[in-house]
PAZAFI-397819 format. One record per residue: x, y, z of N, C-alpha, C in turn. Coordinates in Angstrom, 1 decimal. Example, Ala and Ser with C-alpha at 12.3 -4.5 7.8 and 13.67 -1.06 7.14 Angstrom:
# PAZAFI-397819
    n.c1    n.c2    n.c3   ca.c1   ca.c2   ca.c3    c.c1    c.c2    c.c3
    13.2    -5.7     7.8    12.3    -4.5     7.8    13.2    -3.3     7.8
    12.8    -2.2     7.1    13.7    -1.1     7.1    12.9     0.0     7.9
# end
This chain:
# PAZAFI-397819
    n.c1    n.c2    n.c3   ca.c1   ca.c2   ca.c3    c.c1    c.c2    c.c3
   -29.1   -32.3   -41.6   -29.2   -32.1   -40.2   -28.2   -31.0   -39.8
   -28.7   -30.0   -39.0   -27.8   -28.9   -38.6   -26.8   -29.4   -37.6
   -25.6   -28.9   -37.7   -24.6   -29.2   -36.7   -24.8   -28.2   -35.5
   -24.1   -28.5   -34.4   -24.3   -27.7   -33.2   -23.9   -26.3   -33.4
   -22.9   -26.0   -34.2   -22.4   -24.7   -34.4   -23.4   -23.8   -35.1
   -23.9   -24.2   -36.3   -24.9   -23.3   -37.0   -26.1   -23.1   -36.1
   -26.5   -24.1   -35.3   -27.7   -23.9   -34.5   -27.4   -22.9   -33.4
   -26.2   -22.9   -32.9   -25.9   -21.9   -31.9   -25.8   -20.5   -32.5
   -25.4   -20.4   -33.7   -25.3   -19.1   -34.4   -26.7   -18.5   -34.6
   -27.7   -19.4   -34.8   -29.0   -18.9   -35.0   -29.6   -18.4   -33.6
   -29.4   -19.2   -32.6   -30.0   -18.8   -31.3   -29.1   -17.8   -30.5
   -27.9   -17.6   -30.9   -27.0   -16.6   -30.3   -26.4   -15.7   -31.4
   -27.2   -14.8   -31.9   -26.6   -14.0   -33.1   -25.5   -13.1   -32.7
   -25.2   -12.9   -31.4   -24.1   -12.0   -31.0   -22.9   -12.9   -30.5
   -22.9   -14.1   -30.7   -21.9   -15.0   -30.2   -20.5   -14.6   -30.8
   -19.5   -14.5   -29.9   -18.2   -14.1   -30.3   -18.0   -12.6   -30.4
   -19.0   -11.8   -30.2   -18.9   -10.4   -30.3   -18.7    -9.7   -28.9
   -18.1    -8.6   -28.9   -17.9    -7.9   -27.7   -18.7    -6.6   -27.7
   -19.4    -6.3   -26.6   -20.3    -5.1   -26.5   -19.9    -4.4   -25.3
   -19.9    -3.1   -25.3   -19.7    -2.3   -24.1   -21.0    -1.4   -24.0
   -21.6    -1.5   -22.8   -22.8    -0.7   -22.5   -22.5     0.2   -21.3
   -22.7     1.5   -21.5   -22.5     2.4   -20.3   -23.9     2.5   -19.6
   -23.8     2.7   -18.3   -25.0     2.8   -17.5   -25.7     1.5   -17.5
   -25.0     0.4   -17.4   -25.6    -1.0   -17.6   -26.2    -1.6   -16.3
   -26.2    -0.9   -15.2   -26.7    -1.5   -14.0   -28.2    -1.4   -13.8
   -28.8    -0.5   -14.6   -30.3    -0.3   -14.3   -31.0     0.2   -15.6
   -32.3     0.2   -15.6   -33.1     0.7   -16.7   -32.8     0.1   -18.0
   -32.9     0.9   -19.0   -32.7     0.5   -20.4   -31.3    -0.1   -20.6
   -30.3     0.4   -20.0   -28.9    -0.1   -20.1   -28.8    -1.5   -19.6
   -29.5    -1.8   -18.4   -29.5    -3.1   -17.9   -30.2    -4.1   -18.8
   -31.3    -3.8   -19.3   -32.1    -4.7   -20.2   -31.3    -4.9   -21.4
   -30.6    -3.9   -22.0   -29.8    -4.1   -23.2   -28.7    -5.0   -22.9
   -28.0    -4.8   -21.8   -26.9    -5.7   -21.4   -27.3    -7.1   -21.2
   -28.5    -7.3   -20.6   -29.0    -8.7   -20.4   -29.3    -9.4   -21.7
   -30.0    -8.6   -22.6   -30.5    -9.2   -23.8   -29.3    -9.5   -24.7
   -28.3    -8.6   -24.8   -27.2    -8.9   -25.6   -26.3   -10.0   -25.1
   -26.2   -10.1   -23.8   -25.5   -11.3   -23.2   -26.2   -12.6   -23.5
   -27.6   -12.5   -23.4   -28.4   -13.7   -23.8   -28.2   -14.1   -25.2
   -28.0   -13.1   -26.1   -27.8   -13.3   -27.5   -26.4   -13.8   -27.8
   -25.5   -14.0   -26.7   -24.2   -14.6   -26.9   -23.1   -13.7   -26.8
   -23.3   -12.4   -26.7   -22.2   -11.4   -26.7   -21.5   -11.4   -25.3
   -20.2   -11.1   -25.4   -19.5   -10.8   -24.2   -19.7    -9.3   -23.9
   -20.4    -9.0   -22.8   -20.9    -7.7   -22.5   -20.1    -7.1   -21.4
   -19.5    -6.0   -21.7   -18.7    -5.2   -20.7   -19.7    -4.1   -20.2
   -20.0    -4.2   -18.9   -20.9    -3.3   -18.3   -20.2    -2.2   -17.6
   -20.2    -1.0   -18.2   -19.6     0.2   -17.6   -20.6     0.8   -16.6
   -20.2     0.9   -15.3   -21.0     1.4   -14.3   -20.2     2.3   -13.4
   -20.9     3.1   -12.6   -20.2     4.0   -11.7   -20.0     3.4   -10.4
   -20.9     2.5    -9.9   -20.8     1.9    -8.6   -20.6     0.4    -8.7
   -19.5    -0.1    -8.1   -19.2    -1.5    -8.2   -20.3    -2.4    -7.6
   -20.8    -2.0    -6.4   -21.8    -2.9    -5.7   -23.0    -3.0    -6.6
   -23.5    -1.9    -7.2   -24.7    -2.0    -8.0   -24.4    -2.8    -9.3
   -23.2    -2.6    -9.8   -22.8    -3.4   -11.0   -22.8    -4.8   -10.7
   -22.2    -5.2    -9.6   -22.2    -6.7    -9.3   -23.6    -7.2    -9.1
   -24.5    -6.4    -8.5   -25.9    -6.9    -8.3   -26.5    -7.1    -9.7
   -26.2    -6.2   -10.6   -26.8    -6.3   -12.0   -26.2    -7.5   -12.7
   -24.9    -7.8   -12.5   -24.3    -9.0   -13.1   -25.0   -10.2   -12.5
   -25.3   -10.2   -11.2   -25.9   -11.4   -10.6   -27.3   -11.6   -11.1
   -28.1   -10.5   -11.4   -29.4   -10.7   -12.0   -29.3   -11.3   -13.4
   -28.3   -10.9   -14.1   -28.2   -11.4   -15.5   -27.8   -12.9   -15.4
   -26.9   -13.2   -14.5   -26.5   -14.6   -14.4   -27.6   -15.5   -13.9
   -28.5   -15.0   -13.1   -29.6   -15.7   -12.6   -30.6   -16.1   -13.7
   -30.8   -15.1   -14.7   -31.7   -15.4   -15.8   -31.1   -16.1   -16.9
   -29.7   -16.0   -17.1   -29.0   -16.6   -18.2   -27.6   -17.1   -17.6
   -27.6   -18.3   -17.1   -26.3   -18.8   -16.4   -25.1   -18.8   -17.3
   -25.3   -18.9   -18.6   -24.2   -18.9   -19.5   -23.7   -17.5   -20.0
   -24.4   -16.5   -19.5   -24.1   -15.1   -19.9   -22.6   -14.8   -19.6
   -22.0   -14.0   -20.5   -20.6   -13.6   -20.3   -20.6   -12.1   -20.0
   -20.4   -11.6   -18.8   -20.4   -10.2   -18.5   -19.2    -9.9   -17.7
   -18.7    -8.6   -17.7   -17.7    -8.2   -16.9   -17.9    -6.7   -16.6
   -17.4    -6.2   -15.5   -17.6    -4.9   -15.0   -16.4    -4.0   -15.4
   -16.7    -2.7   -15.7   -15.7    -1.7   -15.9   -16.2    -0.5   -15.1
   -15.5    -0.1   -14.1   -16.0     0.9   -13.2   -15.5     2.3   -13.6
   -16.4     3.2   -13.8   -16.0     4.5   -14.3   -17.1     5.6   -14.0
   -16.7     6.7   -13.5   -17.5     7.8   -13.2   -17.4     8.8   -14.4
   -18.4     8.9   -15.2   -18.3     9.7   -16.4   -18.3    11.2   -16.1
   -18.3    11.6   -14.9   -18.1    13.0   -14.5   -16.7    13.4   -14.4
   -15.8    12.5   -14.7   -14.3    12.8   -14.6   -13.6    12.2   -15.8
   -13.1    13.1   -16.7   -12.4    12.7   -17.9   -11.2    11.7   -17.6
   -10.5    12.0   -16.6    -9.3    11.1   -16.3    -9.8     9.7   -16.0
   -10.9     9.5   -15.4   -11.5     8.2   -15.1   -12.0     7.5   -16.4
   -12.5     8.3   -17.3   -13.0     7.8   -18.6   -11.7     7.3   -19.4
   -10.7     8.1   -19.4    -9.4     7.7   -20.1    -8.9     6.4   -19.5
    -8.9     6.3   -18.1    -8.4     5.1   -17.5    -9.3     3.9   -17.9
   -10.6     4.1   -17.9   -11.5     3.0   -18.3   -11.3     2.5   -19.7
   -11.1     3.5   -20.6   -10.8     3.1   -22.0    -9.5     2.3   -22.1
    -8.5     2.8   -21.4    -7.2     2.0   -21.4    -7.4     0.6   -20.9
    -8.2     0.5   -19.8    -8.4    -0.9   -19.3    -9.1    -1.8   -20.3
   -10.1    -1.2   -20.9   -10.8    -1.9   -21.9    -9.9    -2.4   -23.1
    -9.1    -1.5   -23.6    -8.2    -1.8   -24.7    -7.1    -2.8   -24.3
    -6.8    -2.8   -23.1    -5.8    -3.8   -22.6    -6.4    -5.2   -22.6
    -7.7    -5.2   -22.2    -8.3    -6.5   -22.1    -9.0    -7.0   -23.4
    -9.3    -6.1   -24.3   -10.0    -6.5   -25.5    -9.4    -5.8   -26.8
    -9.1    -6.6   -27.8    -8.6    -6.0   -29.0    -9.6    -5.5   -29.9
   -10.9    -5.9   -29.8   -11.9    -5.5   -30.6   -13.2    -5.1   -29.8
   -14.0    -4.3   -30.4   -15.3    -3.9   -29.9   -16.3    -3.8   -31.0
   -17.3    -4.7   -31.0   -18.3    -4.8   -32.0   -19.4    -3.8   -31.9
   -19.8    -3.5   -30.7   -20.9    -2.6   -30.4   -20.6    -1.7   -29.2
   -20.6    -0.4   -29.3   -20.5     0.5   -28.2   -21.9     1.1   -28.0
   -22.5     1.0   -26.8   -23.8     1.5   -26.5   -23.6     2.7   -25.5
   -23.7     3.9   -26.0   -23.6     5.1   -25.1   -24.9     5.4   -24.5
   -25.2     4.8   -23.4   -26.5     4.8   -22.8   -26.6     5.7   -21.5
   -25.6     5.7   -20.7   -25.6     6.3   -19.4   -26.1     7.8   -19.5
   -27.0     8.1   -18.6   -27.5     9.5   -18.6   -27.9     9.9   -17.2
   -27.8    11.2   -17.0   -28.2    11.8   -15.7   -29.0    13.0   -15.9
   -29.7    13.4   -14.8   -30.4    14.6   -14.7   -30.3    15.1   -13.3
   -29.6    16.2   -13.1   -29.3    16.6   -11.7   -30.3    17.6   -11.2
   -30.6    17.6    -9.9   -31.6    18.5    -9.3   -31.0    19.9    -9.1
   -29.7    20.1    -9.2   -29.1    21.4    -9.0   -27.9    21.5    -9.9
   -27.5    22.7   -10.3   -26.4    22.9   -11.2   -25.1    22.5   -10.6
   -24.4    21.6   -11.3   -23.1    21.0   -10.7   -22.0    21.2   -11.8
   -20.8    21.5   -11.3   -19.7    21.6   -12.2   -18.7    20.5   -11.9
   -18.3    19.8   -12.9   -17.4    18.6   -12.7   -15.9    19.1   -12.4
   -15.1    18.1   -12.0   -13.7    18.4   -11.8   -13.0    18.9   -13.0
   -13.6    18.7   -14.2   -13.0    19.2   -15.4   -13.6    20.5   -15.8
   -14.5    21.1   -15.0   -14.9    22.5   -15.2   -16.1    22.6   -16.1
   -16.9    21.5   -16.4   -18.0    21.5   -17.2   -19.3    21.3   -16.5
   -20.4    21.8   -17.0   -21.7    21.6   -16.5   -21.9    20.0   -16.5
   -22.3    19.5   -15.4   -22.2    18.0   -15.2   -23.1    17.2   -16.1
   -24.3    17.7   -16.4   -25.2    17.0   -17.2   -24.7    16.9   -18.6
   -24.1    18.0   -19.1   -23.5    18.0   -20.5   -22.3    17.1   -20.5
   -21.5    17.1   -19.5   -20.3    16.2   -19.5   -20.7    14.7   -19.5
   -21.5    14.4   -18.5   -21.8    12.9   -18.4   -22.6    12.4   -19.6
   -23.6    13.2   -20.0   -24.5    12.7   -21.1   -23.8    12.8   -22.5
   -23.0    13.8   -22.7   -22.4    14.0   -24.0   -20.9    13.9   -24.1
   -20.2    14.8   -23.4   -18.8    14.9   -23.5   -18.0    13.6   -23.2
   -18.4    13.0   -22.1   -17.7    11.7   -21.8   -17.9    10.6   -22.7
   -19.1    10.5   -23.3   -19.4     9.5   -24.3   -18.6     9.9   -25.6
   -18.5    11.2   -25.9   -17.7    11.6   -27.1   -16.3    11.1   -26.9
   -15.7    11.4   -25.7   -14.4    11.0   -25.4   -14.2     9.5   -25.4
   -15.1     8.8   -24.8   -15.0     7.3   -24.8   -15.0     6.7   -26.1
   -15.9     7.2   -27.0   -16.0     6.7   -28.3   -14.8     6.9   -29.1
   -14.2     8.1   -29.0   -12.9     8.4   -29.7   -11.8     7.5   -29.2
   -11.7     7.3   -27.9   -10.6     6.5   -27.4   -10.8     5.0   -27.8
   -12.0     4.5   -27.9   -12.2     3.1   -28.3   -12.3     2.9   -29.8
   -12.1     3.9   -30.6   -12.3     3.8   -32.0   -11.3     2.7   -32.6
   -10.1     2.6   -32.1    -9.2     1.5   -32.6    -9.8     0.1   -32.5
   -10.5    -0.1   -31.4   -11.1    -1.4   -31.2   -12.4    -1.6   -32.1
   -13.1    -0.5   -32.3   -14.2    -0.5   -33.2   -13.7    -0.8   -34.6
   -12.7    -0.2   -35.0   -12.1    -0.4   -36.3   -11.6    -1.8   -36.5
   -11.0    -2.3   -35.5   -10.5    -3.7   -35.5   -11.6    -4.7   -35.6
   -12.8    -4.4   -35.1   -13.9    -5.3   -35.2   -14.8    -5.1   -36.4
   -14.6    -4.1   -37.2   -15.5    -3.7   -38.3   -15.8    -4.9   -39.2
   -17.1    -4.9   -39.5   -18.2    -4.0   -39.3   -18.6    -3.9   -37.8
   -18.7    -2.7   -37.3   -19.0    -2.5   -35.9   -20.0    -1.3   -35.8
   -20.6    -1.1   -34.6   -21.7    -0.2   -34.5   -21.5     0.7   -33.2
   -21.9     2.0   -33.3   -22.0     2.8   -32.2   -23.5     3.2   -32.1
   -24.0     3.1   -30.9   -25.4     3.4   -30.7   -25.5     4.3   -29.5
   -26.1     5.5   -29.7   -26.3     6.5   -28.7   -27.7     6.6   -28.3
   -28.0     6.6   -27.0   -29.3     6.8   -26.4   -29.6     8.3   -26.2
   -30.5     8.8   -26.9   -30.9    10.2   -26.7   -32.3    10.3   -26.2
   -33.1    11.3   -26.6   -34.5    11.4   -26.1   -35.2    12.5   -26.9
   -36.5    12.4   -27.1   -37.2    13.5   -27.7   -37.3    14.7   -26.7
   -36.8    14.5   -25.5   -36.6    15.7   -24.7   -35.8    16.8   -25.4
   -35.0    16.4   -26.3   -34.1    17.3   -27.0   -34.9    18.4   -27.7
   -36.1    18.1   -28.0   -37.0    19.2   -28.7   -37.1    20.4   -27.8
   -37.0    20.2   -26.5   -37.1    21.4   -25.6   -35.9    22.3   -25.8
   -34.8    21.9   -26.3   -33.7    22.7   -26.6   -33.8    23.3   -28.0
   -34.9    23.9   -28.2   -35.2    24.4   -29.6   -34.3    25.5   -30.1
   -33.7    26.2   -29.2   -32.8    27.2   -29.7   -31.4    26.7   -30.1
   -31.2    25.4   -29.9   -29.9    24.8   -30.3   -28.9    24.8   -29.2
   -27.7    24.3   -29.5   -26.6    24.2   -28.5   -26.2    25.7   -28.2
   -26.1    25.9   -26.9   -25.8    27.2   -26.4   -24.2    27.4   -26.4
   -23.7    27.6   -27.6   -22.2    27.7   -27.7   -21.6    28.8   -26.8
   -22.4    29.9   -26.6   -21.8    31.0   -25.8   -22.0    30.8   -24.3
   -22.7    29.7   -23.9   -23.0    29.4   -22.5   -23.2    27.9   -22.3
   -22.2    27.1   -22.6   -22.3    25.7   -22.5   -22.5    25.2   -21.1
   -22.0    26.1   -20.2   -22.2    25.8   -18.7   -23.6    26.1   -18.2
   -24.4    26.7   -19.1   -25.8    27.1   -18.8   -25.9    27.9   -17.5
   -25.0    28.9   -17.4   -24.9    29.8   -16.2   -26.2    30.7   -16.2
   -26.7    31.0   -17.3   -27.9    31.8   -17.4   -29.2    30.9   -17.6
   -30.0    30.9   -16.6   -31.2    30.2   -16.6   -31.1    28.7   -16.6
   -30.2    28.1   -15.8   -30.1    26.7   -15.7   -31.3    26.1   -15.0
   -31.8    25.0   -15.6   -32.9    24.2   -15.1   -32.6    22.7   -15.3
   -33.0    21.8   -14.4   -32.7    20.4   -14.6   -33.1    19.9   -15.9
   -34.4    20.1   -16.3   -34.8    19.5   -17.6   -34.2    20.2   -18.8
   -34.0    21.6   -18.6   -33.3    22.3   -19.7   -31.9    21.8   -20.0
   -31.2    21.5   -18.9   -29.8    21.0   -19.0   -29.8    19.6   -19.7
   -30.8    18.8   -19.3   -31.0    17.4   -19.8   -31.3    17.5   -21.3
   -32.2    18.4   -21.7   -32.6    18.5   -23.1   -31.4    19.0   -23.9
   -30.6    19.9   -23.4   -29.4    20.4   -24.1   -28.5    19.3   -24.3
   -28.3    18.4   -23.4   -27.3    17.3   -23.5   -27.9    16.3   -24.5
   -29.2    16.0   -24.5   -29.8    15.1   -25.4   -29.7    15.6   -26.9
   -29.8    16.9   -27.1   -29.6    17.5   -28.4   -28.2    17.2   -28.8
   -27.3    17.4   -27.9   -25.9    17.2   -28.3   -25.7    15.7   -28.7
   -26.3    14.8   -28.1   -26.2    13.3   -28.5   -26.6    13.1   -29.9
   -27.7    13.7   -30.3   -28.2    13.5   -31.7   -27.2    14.2   -32.7
   -26.8    15.4   -32.4   -25.9    16.1   -33.3   -24.5    15.4   -33.4
   -24.1    14.8   -32.3   -22.9    14.0   -32.3   -23.0    12.8   -33.3
   -24.2    12.1   -33.2   -24.4    11.0   -34.1   -24.3    11.4   -35.6
   -25.0    12.5   -35.9   -25.0    12.9   -37.3   -23.6    13.3   -37.8
   -22.9    14.0   -37.0   -21.5    14.4   -37.4   -20.6    13.1   -37.5
   -20.8    12.3   -36.5   -20.0    11.1   -36.4   -20.2    10.2   -37.6
   -21.4    10.0   -38.0   -21.7     9.2   -39.1   -21.1     9.7   -40.4
   -21.1    11.0   -40.5   -20.5    11.7   -41.7   -19.0    11.4   -41.7
   -18.3    11.5   -40.5   -16.9    11.3   -40.4   -16.5     9.9   -40.6
   -17.4     9.0   -40.4   -17.2     7.5   -40.5   -17.4     7.0   -41.9
   -17.9     7.9   -42.8   -18.3     7.5   -44.2   -17.1     6.8   -44.8
   -17.3     5.7   -45.5   -16.2     5.0   -46.1   -15.6     3.9   -45.2
   -15.9     3.9   -43.9   -15.4     2.9   -43.0   -16.6     1.9   -42.8
   -16.3     0.9   -42.1   -17.3    -0.1   -41.8   -17.8     0.0   -40.3
   -17.7     1.2   -39.8   -18.3     1.6   -38.5   -19.5     2.4   -38.7
   -20.6     2.1   -38.1   -21.8     2.9   -38.2   -22.1     3.6   -36.9
   -22.9     4.7   -37.0   -23.2     5.4   -35.8   -24.7     5.8   -35.9
   -25.5     5.4   -35.0   -26.9     5.7   -35.0   -27.4     6.1   -33.6
   -28.5     6.8   -33.5   -29.0     7.3   -32.2   -30.5     6.9   -32.1
   -31.0     6.8   -30.8   -32.3     6.3   -30.7   -33.0     7.0   -29.5
   -34.3     7.0   -29.5   -35.2     7.5   -28.5   -35.9     6.3   -27.8
   -35.7     6.1   -26.6   -36.3     4.9   -25.9   -37.8     5.1   -25.6
   -38.3     6.3   -25.7   -39.7     6.6   -25.3   -39.8     6.9   -23.9
   -41.0     7.2   -23.4   -41.2     7.5   -22.0   -41.4     6.1   -21.3
   -40.5     5.9   -20.4   -40.5     4.6   -19.7   -40.5     4.7   -18.2
   -41.0     3.6   -17.6   -41.1     3.6   -16.1   -39.9     3.1   -15.5
   -38.8     3.9   -15.3   -37.6     3.5   -14.7   -37.3     4.2   -13.4
   -38.1     5.3   -13.1   -37.8     6.1   -11.9   -36.8     7.2   -12.2
   -36.3     7.3   -13.5   -35.3     8.3   -13.9   -35.9     9.7   -14.0
   -35.3    10.6   -13.4   -35.7    12.0   -13.5   -37.0    12.4   -12.9
   -37.3    11.9   -11.7   -38.6    12.3   -11.1   -38.5    13.1    -9.9
   -37.9    12.6    -8.9   -37.8    13.3    -7.6   -36.8    14.5    -7.7
   -37.3    15.7    -7.3   -36.4    16.8    -7.2   -36.1    17.5    -8.5
   -36.9    17.2    -9.6   -36.5    17.7   -10.9   -37.6    18.7   -11.4
   -38.2    19.4   -10.5   -39.2    20.4   -10.9   -40.4    19.9   -11.7
   -40.8    20.8   -12.6   -42.0    20.4   -13.4   -41.9    19.2   -14.2
   -40.6    18.9   -14.7   -40.4    17.7   -15.5   -40.7    16.5   -14.6
   -40.1    16.4   -13.4   -40.3    15.3   -12.5   -41.8    15.1   -12.2
   -42.5    16.2   -11.9   -43.9    16.1   -11.6   -44.7    15.6   -12.8
   -44.3    16.1   -14.0   -45.0    15.6   -15.3   -44.8    14.1   -15.4
   -43.6    13.7   -15.3   -43.3    12.2   -15.5   -44.0    11.4   -14.5
   -44.1    11.9   -13.2   -44.7    11.1   -12.2   -46.2    11.0   -12.5
   -46.8    12.0   -13.1   -48.2    12.0   -13.4   -48.6    11.2   -14.5
   -47.8    11.2   -15.6   -48.2    10.6   -16.9   -47.7     9.1   -17.0
   -46.6     8.8   -16.3   -46.0     7.5   -16.4   -47.0     6.3   -16.2
   -47.8     6.3   -15.2   -48.7     5.2   -15.0   -49.7     5.0   -16.2
   -49.9     6.1   -16.9   -50.9     6.0   -18.0   -50.3     5.7   -19.4
   -49.2     6.3   -19.7   -48.6     6.2   -21.1   -47.3     5.6   -21.2
   -46.5     5.5   -20.1   -45.2     5.0   -20.2   -45.1     3.5   -20.4
   -44.1     3.0   -21.1   -43.8     1.6   -21.2   -42.8     1.2   -20.1
   -42.3     0.0   -20.1   -41.3    -0.4   -19.2   -39.9    -0.4   -19.8
   -38.9    -0.8   -19.0   -37.6    -0.7   -19.6   -37.4    -1.6   -20.7
   -38.1    -2.8   -20.8   -38.0    -3.7   -21.9   -38.5    -3.0   -23.2
   -39.5    -2.2   -23.1   -40.0    -1.4   -24.3   -38.9    -0.4   -24.7
   -38.3     0.3   -23.7   -37.3     1.3   -24.1   -36.1     0.7   -24.7
   -35.7    -0.6   -24.3   -34.5    -1.2   -24.8   -34.7    -1.9   -26.1
   -35.9    -2.1   -26.5   -36.2    -2.9   -27.7   -35.5    -2.4   -29.0
   -35.6    -1.1   -29.3   -35.0    -0.5   -30.4   -33.5    -0.6   -30.3
   -33.0    -0.4   -29.1   -31.5    -0.4   -28.8   -30.9    -1.8   -29.1
   -31.6    -2.8   -28.6   -31.1    -4.2   -28.9   -31.2    -4.5   -30.4
   -32.3    -4.1   -31.0   -32.4    -4.3   -32.5   -31.3    -3.6   -33.2
   -31.0    -2.4   -32.9   -29.9    -1.7   -33.5   -28.6    -2.4   -33.4
   -28.4    -3.1   -32.3   -27.1    -3.8   -32.0   -27.0    -5.1   -32.7
   -28.2    -5.7   -33.1   -28.2    -7.1   -33.6   -28.7    -7.3   -35.0
   -29.6    -6.4   -35.5   -30.2    -6.7   -36.8   -29.3    -6.6   -37.9
   -29.3    -7.6   -38.8   -28.5    -7.7   -40.0   -28.9    -6.6   -41.0
   -30.2    -6.4   -41.1   -30.8    -5.5   -42.1   -30.3    -4.1   -42.0
   -29.8    -3.6   -40.9   -29.3    -2.2   -40.7   -27.8    -2.1   -40.6
   -27.1    -3.2   -41.0   -25.7    -3.2   -40.7   -25.0    -2.0   -41.4
   -25.5    -1.5   -42.5   -24.9    -0.4   -43.2   -25.6     1.0   -43.0
   -26.6     1.0   -42.2   -27.3     2.2   -41.9   -26.6     3.0   -40.9
   -26.5     4.3   -41.2   -25.7     5.2   -40.3   -26.3     6.6   -40.3
   -26.1     7.3   -39.2   -26.6     8.7   -39.1   -28.1     8.8   -39.0
   -28.8     7.9   -38.4   -30.2     7.9   -38.3   -30.7     7.9   -36.9
   -31.8     8.7   -36.6   -32.4     8.8   -35.3   -33.6     7.8   -35.4
   -33.6     6.8   -34.5   -34.6     5.8   -34.5   -35.6     5.9   -33.3
   -36.8     5.4   -33.5   -37.8     5.2   -32.4   -38.7     4.1   -32.9
   -39.0     3.2   -32.0   -39.8     2.0   -32.4   -39.3     1.3   -33.6
   -38.0     1.2   -33.7   -37.3     0.5   -34.9   -37.5     1.2   -36.2
   -37.9     2.5   -36.2   -38.1     3.2   -37.4   -37.4     4.6   -37.3
   -37.0     5.1   -38.5   -36.4     6.4   -38.5   -37.4     7.4   -37.9
   -36.9     8.3   -37.1   -37.7     9.3   -36.4   -37.1    10.7   -36.6
   -37.9    11.6   -36.8   -37.4    13.0   -37.2   -37.0    13.7   -35.9
   -35.8    14.2   -35.9   -35.3    15.0   -34.8   -35.6    16.4   -35.1
   -35.3    17.3   -34.1   -35.7    18.7   -34.1   -34.9    19.5   -35.2
   -35.5    20.6   -35.7   -34.8    21.4   -36.6   -33.4    21.8   -36.1
   -33.3    22.1   -34.8   -32.1    22.5   -34.2   -31.0    21.5   -34.2
   -31.4    20.2   -34.4   -30.4    19.2   -34.4   -29.8    18.9   -35.8
   -30.4    19.5   -36.8   -30.1    19.1   -38.2   -29.1    20.1   -38.9
   -28.7    21.1   -38.2   -27.8    22.0   -38.9   -26.4    21.5   -39.0
   -25.9    21.3   -40.2   -24.6    20.6   -40.4   -23.5    21.5   -39.8
   -23.6    22.8   -40.0   -22.5    23.6   -39.5   -22.4    23.6   -37.9
   -23.6    23.5   -37.3   -23.6    23.4   -35.8   -23.1    22.1   -35.4
   -23.4    21.0   -36.1   -22.9    19.7   -35.8   -21.4    19.7   -35.8
   -20.8    20.3   -36.8   -19.4    20.4   -36.9   -18.8    21.2   -35.9
   -19.4    22.3   -35.5   -18.9    23.2   -34.5   -19.0    22.5   -33.1
   -20.0    21.7   -32.9   -20.1    21.0   -31.6   -19.0    20.0   -31.5
   -18.7    19.3   -32.6   -17.6    18.3   -32.6   -16.3    19.0   -32.3
   -16.0    20.1   -32.9   -14.7    20.8   -32.6   -14.7    21.3   -31.2
   -15.8    21.8   -30.7   -15.8    22.3   -29.3   -15.6    21.1   -28.3
   -16.3    20.0   -28.6   -16.1    18.8   -27.8   -14.7    18.3   -27.8
   -14.0    18.3   -28.9   -12.6    17.9   -28.9   -11.8    18.8   -28.0
   -12.1    20.1   -28.0   -11.4    21.0   -27.2   -11.6    20.8   -25.7
   -12.9    20.6   -25.3   -13.3    20.4   -23.9   -12.7    19.1   -23.4
   -12.6    18.1   -24.2   -12.1    16.8   -23.7   -10.6    16.7   -23.9
   -10.0    17.8   -24.4    -8.6    17.8   -24.7    -8.2    16.6   -25.6
    -9.0    16.4   -26.6    -8.8    15.2   -27.5    -8.0    15.6   -28.7
    -6.9    15.1   -28.9    -6.1    15.3   -30.1    -5.3    14.1   -30.4
    -4.6    14.0   -31.5    -3.8    12.8   -31.8    -2.7    12.5   -30.8
    -2.2    13.6   -30.1    -1.2    13.3   -29.1    -1.7    13.0   -27.8
    -3.0    13.1   -27.6    -3.6    12.8   -26.2    -4.5    11.6   -26.2
    -4.7    10.9   -27.3    -5.5     9.7   -27.3    -4.9     8.6   -26.6
# end
């Protein structure tokens, strides 16, 4: 006869683990936070708006009264806020089992952050790059641990590769073009990150959630928004569909040692030729360190 503890371990595979999900108040991030909390994890929900974050917490508690969640408020458009959030996390938690870099934006007009970067690139790539680096001690302390980045097949539109000579996209900025550029950076980050983590017990993978009905990137976003609005009712899945591979990557035992892979529908998925250049991946890493002012003395 099974004791209560083994039974709990079966029904709550994430019991005792700590997970941080960025952009956890809506869409794929919310579903992932809810499912991982239901699986027993202590879920730290990093959100920009406290009121929306508290509403998301309440929805999770309503569906799973025993869920353990907490809020971490941070605007990824400001590196100083990211650093403060990382410090708050490390003060409260010695270990981090899973980091989900999910938060993403697509802006209707070109915006420059307080740090001087094109906002889409900073929020979707640079701030997650910084957050992951700052939280690496907690990931190492929890090892085996996992980093999961949410990208998109939209990255195929950035077929020319990272625009190292114009990261701010001053020439020919478009909402979808900026988004695709940042999603390409997500995938290249994962590949380089996995290579740098070789020999450790931390893995780094990236996934495509598919076209989903979340309301993301529709109004005011030019042809891309019009396209999404037209095809979503026909071909798009819901947020649960989009989060399925993400939750699987966070929980599945069979992929505990898998690293540096782009996934879609729980299967390896081929990324664009532009994403696979090793030299460009390394260059993006070095540039990202510079832009985030990340060095041993600044961590």
